[in-house]
N, C-alpha and C positions, 0 to 999 in steps of 0.2 A: 503472186503469193506474199502474204503478210505475215511476218514473224512477230510473236507476242513476247514482249518483255514486261513482267510484272515486277513492279519495284516496291519492295517491302522492307521492314525493319522497325526498330523502336522509334518511338515519338522523338523528334528533335535531331534525328540523325541526318536529315537534309534530303529527304526523298523527293520532295517537289522541286528543290533547287536542282538536284541531279536530273530530274525529268526535263526541266528546261534546258539545262545545259547540254545534254545528250541529244535533245531534238534540235538544238541550234547546230551542234557539231554535225549531226547527220545531214541536215539541210545544206550546210557548207560543203559537205562532200557529196552532193547531188543525190541524196537519199531523202525519201519522203517519210517524215516521222509524224504519226497520228498521236496527238497527246490526249490521253483519257483520264479525266478526274473520276476516280472511283470512291471519292470520299463525300457522302452526302452532308457532312458538316463543314466542309472546307469554305471558308469565307474569303480568305485572300490567298491567291496563288501567284507565283512568279511568271506564269503563262496563261495564255487564253486557251482553254481547252477546246479541242476539236469535237470531243465527245464527253459530255457532262451528265453524270448519273442524277444530278439535281433536277434535271429534267423529269425524272421519273419518281423520284422519292423526295418528300419535303420533310427534312430532318426536324424542323421546328414544329410540324404538325404533329409528329409523334410525341413530342415533349407536351404539348397542349391537350391533344385528344385523349392521350393514355396516361397523363399524369407523370411522365418518366423524367428522370434526371438526365444531364448530358450524356453520360456513359451509357445509360439504359436506352435513351432515344438513338444514339449511334448504333448501338448493337441491334436494335429492332429495325431501323432503316436499312442497314446493310443486309439483314436477313431477308427483308422485304424485296430486295433487288432480284432475288430467285425468280420472281414473276415477270421480270423485264430482261432477263439475260438474252433472250433471243433478239429483242428489239436493239439492245445496245450492240450485240454483235453485227446485226444488220447494218447499223450506222457505220460501224468500223469498216465492214466490207465494202460498202458503197464508196467510201473515201479511197480505196484501192492504194493504200501506202505501202511502202517497204516494211516499216515497223510500226507496231502499236505499242506505245509506252503506257502501261497501266499503273497510274499513280495510286497506290492503295492507301487506306486509312493509316494514319498515325498509331491508332490503337491496334497493335498487331493481333491481339486476341480475337477481334471480330472477324479476322479472315483465317487466321492460321489455327485457332484453338476451339472455334464453334463448329457445330455440326454442319452447318450450311456453307461455312466459308469455303472449304476446299472444293465443295460441290459447285459452288458459283464459279470458282476460277476454272475448274474442269470443263463446265459447259461453255464458258466464254471463250476458251482456247481450243475448244474440241476441233481436231483435224488440222491444227495448225502446229508448226514447230514453235516451241515456247521455253523460256527459261525465267528464273526468278534472279533479280539482283536484290541481295540483302544487304541493305546499307547500314553500316555501323560508324559511330562517331570514332575516328582514329584515337582521339585522346582517351576515351573511355575504354579502349582496347589496350591501353598502355600498361596498366598495372595487372598482375596475374590474376587476381581475384575477379576483377572485372572482365578480363579476357576469357577466362573459363565460363563465367556466367553468360556472356553474349555468345560464345561459341556453342554452348548447350541450347541457347535459345534458337540459334540458327539451326543446329541439328534436329531440334524438335519440330521446327517449321518445315524442314526438308522432308521430314517423315510424313507430315501432314499433307503437304501439297504435291508431293511426287512429281516434281519436275527439276530439270538441272538447276543448281544454284551456283551463283557467283558472289563471293564475299567482296563488297566494295567498302573500303576504308575511305570514308569522306573526311573533309576538313583536314587533309594531310598539310595544307599550307600553315596551319596554326602551329604544328609541331616543328615544321621546317624553319619558321621564323625563331623558335626558341633554340634552334640548333646552330644558329649562325650560318655564315656563307662559305666557310672553309671547306666542307665536305659536300658531296652530292646528296640528293634528296634520298635515295635508297638507303645510302649509309646512315643517314640521320634516322630514318624510320626504323631500320632494323635495330638500332640501338635503343630507341625510345618506346617502341610498340612491342609489348610482350607477345601479343598474338601473332605478329608477323615472325618472330623468332621461333615460337612453339610450332608453327606450321611449317618452318623451313626443313629441309633435308637434313640439315646438320644438327638439329635440335635433338638431344637425347632425353626422352621422356623420364628417365630416372632423376633428371634435374627437377622435374615438377614435383616429384614426391618429397623432395627436401623442403618445398615451400609451404607444407603443411596447410594446403587449402581445404582440405576435407578432413573427415574424421580419421581416415587412415591413409597413410602415405601410399599403399599400394592402389588404393582408389584413385588417387591423383594421377598416378603413373599410367594406369589402365585407361583412364578417361582421356588422358593427353594421346594415347596411342589411337584410341577411337576417333577422336577429333581429327587427328592428323590424316587418317585414312578417308574419313568422310568429306572433310572440308579443305584439305591442303592442297588440292589440285589447283584451284583457281581463287586467287585472292588479289585485288588490285587497289593500290592506294591512288586516291584522286583528290582534286579540289574542284568540286561542282561550281564553287563561287568564282574560281579563277580559271577554270577550264583545264587544269592540269590532269595529265593521265588519261584523258579521253581516248586517245589514240590506242593506248594499251588496253583500256577497257573495251573498246570495239574489237580488238583482235581475240580477246577472251570471249566475247559475245559470240563471235564467229565460231570458235572451236566448240562452244557449248551448243550451238543451234545446229551447225552442219558439218561437225567433225573435223575442223581444221582448215578447210579451204577458205581462202580470202575472197568469198562470193559476194559481188555486188550486182544485185539484180537492178536492171533498169526499166523493168516492165512498166512500172507506174510513176516514173520520175517526173511526169508532166503535170501532176495533180496542182491545181490552182487553190 
């Protein structure tokens, strides 16, 4: 059985770096990770993909043949992948890995907000247990306004893709460096990252209303409550660059996929 992890989030959050780091962590722990590049426009990646959608869709051809700009060509080429989902899934199945890590395009809207995006993901993961890692830059989640904005983006994506979601706060090492060495990482991040505080059990959403983030204070409070219920269950700070937090992330992945048991399948651990 192959479990599917779709890796999404805003551009620049470190999705490809996390794909690489998580695949290496899994291999070190005797799990086979199939790395899938799902971005037709990706030029440079920190890993060699086992499955690459660029075999099926040529992003540059869309630009030339249809006179499209970069964003339009990416949108069109991802939409066109609906014609090859079966072949891509067959490639993944043939590799017989424990996990398939689906590295989605940096332009989040082409997967989460277009008509075909959720359909493509649904067909790709059909019959398999799957979850989405929604990657955010921890630094951008530090300020209240940005934290609310990214939380709403994650919530909107959750409604569109309809699969368990884990919020991954990447680049936590950069905030830890700013915090000095006197305290542990969790304490530093709790102080510095508003999104972590807001989603904690101790945070009272009445405090959000005083920040005047929206037109009405009551809106801020009610949005805070909704975000806590929808997203507060699973959030993990990591550093994909340094490999921090991947043990914790894997534990949360297990809870999302199989309900809390630390299950390590070894059915396909001999893939070469």
